[in-house]
Phi, psi and omega in degrees: 000316180246147180264205182295140174266130183252121177234134179246126178232125179236124180057035179079004182246128177294131179257136176283145182240161183259130177299143180288351180253324184228115183300334180284349178275102178250115189224159179283336183233134170245149175251131173282113188251126171292124180298316173257120189310134179305322182299329179291322178293313183297319179297330179274355181069029182247150175295142181292119183228059182232145177290162176254158172222134177273115185238150171293158182304323180294315179294321179303310181291327177294323177296315179296322177296319179295318178302309182294323179296317178297317178302321183270000179077022179282159172279113183256015184293345178279348179280158178304129186306319182291334175291320179293320177300317179295322177297317179295327177297324177300319179292324177295315178298317180301315180296320181296330185251008178069036180264152178257112178298142178214161180305148183244350180251000000 
């Protein structure tokens, strides 16, 4: 579900990094997020061929919530809009590669 955690330290000082979705999100940790969930590729027995996006932890979890919400038919309009767009992109990639979407949380 989650990829590599990225922390930047320069001269012993933690540096804030910018979320890949919202420039105003300056955080100490970014998560490398598979745009199309790794689990969908593995379930299909296919090599993982999806781009990554570096997201702050909140956006990362919001994307997973949006993916699961879309699967379950929930109203996801309260989630950050760019997170929902990224979740919808996961479904497009899944359709393009013959993957079966499944819950991610």
